[in-house]
C-alpha positions in Angstrom: 0.0 0.0 0.0 1.3 3.4 -0.9 1.5 5.7 2.2 -0.4 8.9 2.0 1.9 12.0 2.1 1.1 14.5 4.8 2.5 18.0 5.2 2.6 18.8 8.9 3.2 22.4 9.9 3.7 22.7 13.6 6.1 25.0 15.5 5.9 23.2 18.9 8.8 20.7 18.7 7.6 18.2 21.3 4.0 18.2 20.0 5.1 18.1 16.3 7.5 15.2 17.0 4.8 13.2 18.7 2.3 13.8 15.9 4.9 12.8 13.2 5.8 9.6 15.0 2.2 8.7 15.6 1.2 9.3 12.0 4.1 7.3 10.7 3.1 4.4 12.9 -0.3 4.6 11.1 1.3 4.4 7.6 1.4 8.1 6.7 4.5 9.6 5.1 5.1 12.8 7.0 7.1 15.9 6.1 7.3 18.1 9.1 7.9 21.9 8.9 8.5 24.0 11.9 7.0 27.3 10.6 4.7 28.5 7.9 7.4 29.7 5.5 9.2 26.3 5.7 5.9 24.5 5.0 5.2 26.7 2.0 8.6 25.9 0.5 8.1 22.2 1.1 4.7 22.2 -0.5 5.9 24.1 -3.6 8.9 21.8 -4.0 6.8 18.7 -3.7 4.5 19.9 -6.4 7.4 20.8 -8.7 9.0 17.5 -8.1 5.7 15.7 -9.0 5.5 14.3 -5.5 2.4 16.2 -4.3 1.0 15.9 -0.8 -2.3 14.1 -0.3 -3.4 16.3 2.7 -2.0 19.1 4.9 -2.2 19.6 8.7 -1.5 23.2 9.7 -1.2 24.7 13.2 -2.9 28.2 13.2 -0.4 30.1 15.3 3.1 29.8 13.9 6.1 32.1 13.4 7.0 33.7 10.1 3.7 32.7 8.5 0.5 31.7 10.3 -1.6 28.7 9.3 -4.3 30.7 7.6 -1.9 32.6 5.4 -0.1 29.4 4.7 -3.4 27.8 3.6 -4.1 30.6 1.2 -0.6 30.2 -0.3 -1.1 26.5 -0.6 -4.5 26.9 -2.2 -2.9 29.1 -4.9 -0.6 26.2 -5.8 -3.2 23.5 -5.5 -6.8 24.6 -5.0 -8.1 21.1 -4.4 -5.7 20.0 -1.6 -7.6 19.0 1.6 -6.3 20.4 4.8 -7.0 20.5 8.6 -6.3 23.3 11.0 -4.9 22.7 14.5 -5.4 25.4 17.1 -5.1 26.0 20.8 -7.7 28.7 20.6 -11.5 28.2 20.7 -12.4 31.5 19.1 -15.4 31.5 16.9 -13.6 33.9 14.5 -10.8 31.4 13.9 -13.3 28.7 13.1 -15.2 30.9 10.7 -11.9 32.0 9.0 -10.9 28.4 8.6 -14.2 27.4 7.1 -14.1 30.3 4.6 -10.7 29.1 3.4 -12.3 25.7 2.7 -10.8 23.7 5.6 -11.9 20.1 5.7 -11.7 20.0 9.5 -10.7 22.1 12.5 -9.3 20.5 15.7 -8.8 22.3 19.0 -5.8 21.4 21.1 -5.4 19.4 23.3 -6.6 16.3 21.4 -5.7 12.6 21.2 -3.5 11.7 18.3 -5.8 8.9 17.2 -8.5 11.5 16.6 -6.3 13.2 14.0 -5.6 9.8 12.4 -9.3 9.1 12.2 -10.1 12.6 10.7 -7.3 12.2 8.1 -8.5 8.8 7.0 -12.1 10.0 6.8 -11.1 13.1 4.7 -8.9 11.0 2.4 -11.7 8.4 1.8 -14.1 11.2 1.1 -11.6 12.8 -1.3 -11.1 9.6 -3.2 -14.9 9.1 -3.6 -15.2 12.7 -4.8 -12.3 12.2 -7.2 -14.0 9.2 -8.8 -17.2 11.2 -9.1 -15.3 14.1 -10.7 -13.7 11.8 -13.2 -17.1 10.4 -14.2 -18.4 13.9 -14.7 -15.3 14.9 -16.6 -15.9 12.1 -19.1 -19.1 13.7 -20.2 -17.6 17.2 -20.2 -14.5 16.5 -22.3 -14.1 18.7 -25.4 -17.4 20.4 -24.5 -18.0 24.2 -24.5 -21.3 25.5 -23.2 -23.0 28.8 -23.7 -24.5 29.8 -20.4 -26.3 33.1 -20.9 -23.7 35.6 -22.0 -20.9 33.3 -20.8 -18.8 30.7 -22.6 -18.0 27.8 -20.3 -15.1 25.5 -21.3 -15.6 22.4 -19.1 -12.4 20.8 -20.3 -10.0 23.7 -19.8 -11.7 25.2 -16.7 -12.5 28.6 -18.0 -15.5 30.9 -17.9 -15.4 33.7 -20.5 -17.5 36.8 -21.2 -16.4 38.9 -24.1 -12.7 39.4 -23.7 -12.6 38.6 -20.0 -11.7 35.0 -19.1 -12.0 33.7 -15.6 -9.8 30.6 -14.7 -11.6 28.1 -12.6 -10.6 25.5 -10.1 -11.5 21.9 -11.0 -14.2 21.9 -8.3 -15.7 25.2 -9.6 -15.8 23.8 -13.1 -17.5 20.6 -12.0 -20.0 22.5 -9.9 -20.9 24.8 -12.9 -21.2 21.7 -15.1 -23.5 19.9 -12.6 -25.6 23.0 -12.2 -25.9 23.6 -15.9 -26.9 20.0 -16.6 -29.6 20.4 -14.0 -30.6 24.0 -14.6 -33.9 25.3 -13.4 -34.3 22.3 -11.1 -34.3 22.4 -7.3 -31.3 20.4 -6.2 -31.0 19.1 -2.7 -27.9 20.2 -0.8 -27.0 16.7 0.1 -27.2 15.6 -3.6 -24.8 18.4 -4.7 -22.4 17.7 -1.8 -22.3 13.9 -2.4 -21.8 14.4 -6.2 -19.1 17.1 -6.0 -17.6 16.8 -2.5 -18.1 13.1 -1.9 -19.7 13.8 1.5 -22.6 15.8 2.9 -21.0 16.5 6.3 -20.7 19.9 8.1 -17.3 20.9 6.7 -18.2 20.0 3.1 -21.4 22.0 3.5 -19.5 25.1 4.6 -17.0 24.6 1.8 -19.8 24.4 -0.7 -21.3 27.7 0.6 -17.9 29.4 -0.2 -17.9 28.0 -3.7 -21.5 29.1 -4.3 -20.6 32.6 -3.3 -17.7 32.5 -5.9 -20.1 31.3 -8.6 -22.6 34.1 -7.9 -19.7 36.6 -8.3 -18.6 35.0 -11.6 -22.1 35.2 -13.1 -23.1 38.6 -11.6 -23.0 40.5 -14.8 -25.8 38.5 -16.5 -29.2 39.1 -14.9 -30.6 36.0 -16.7 -28.5 33.8 -14.4 -29.0 33.3 -10.7 -28.4 30.7 -8.0 -31.4 30.7 -5.7 -31.4 29.1 -2.3 -34.5 27.4 -0.9 -34.0 27.4 2.9 -33.5 23.9 4.4 -33.8 22.2 1.0 -31.3 23.2 -1.6 -30.3 25.3 -4.6 -31.6 26.1 -8.1 -29.3 27.3 -10.9 -31.8 29.5 -12.7 -31.1 30.3 -16.4 -33.7 32.4 -18.1 -33.9 33.0 -21.9 -32.3 36.3 -22.9 
């Protein structure tokens, strides 16, 4: 079995050493960075060497670069990388900021190391299911360009264009647009969207989806014939009206 690669960013030497050893006992390959800048360099190098990480674990409070800033930098390199935040603080603002960044989980210290192992395994299983679903969607989307209102959506190259302006999309944004367009003007249940695109309908996936929906609304804001309507407690409708 190929060990899953984990980037651990933790400035507490004793705690980081324990986590690294415990994760390695449970068949993870761990690269441990002692601050945010070191972790950013390690992540970029792994991608350039074609040895990408499968998941990241970031402490929030670190020298040189905090965990939230590090997550933003990592997302710029790989928008689909799953990650978990570790924090000694229980502040609501921290939790909200983590969720806005698309964190897959948020663990408050102190915690048992086996809890982290369970969370990592659950996220990776979910990510694998989501990847299989994305691949099945991508098959139908290959070499396909859609006209959505005044926009041209290239499902293969992950772009959304209006006139001379082209917006680059992440894979998940493109798959979400494709799924919405294929089911336009239909009320889609939240759990169905989450299961199809995220591979899970848990709390963190739901918060991540809310962030992506906000992005899509901004992308389509210049065409009044397009809207994403929410039905409280049920789901969403990608409304596309004739021009």
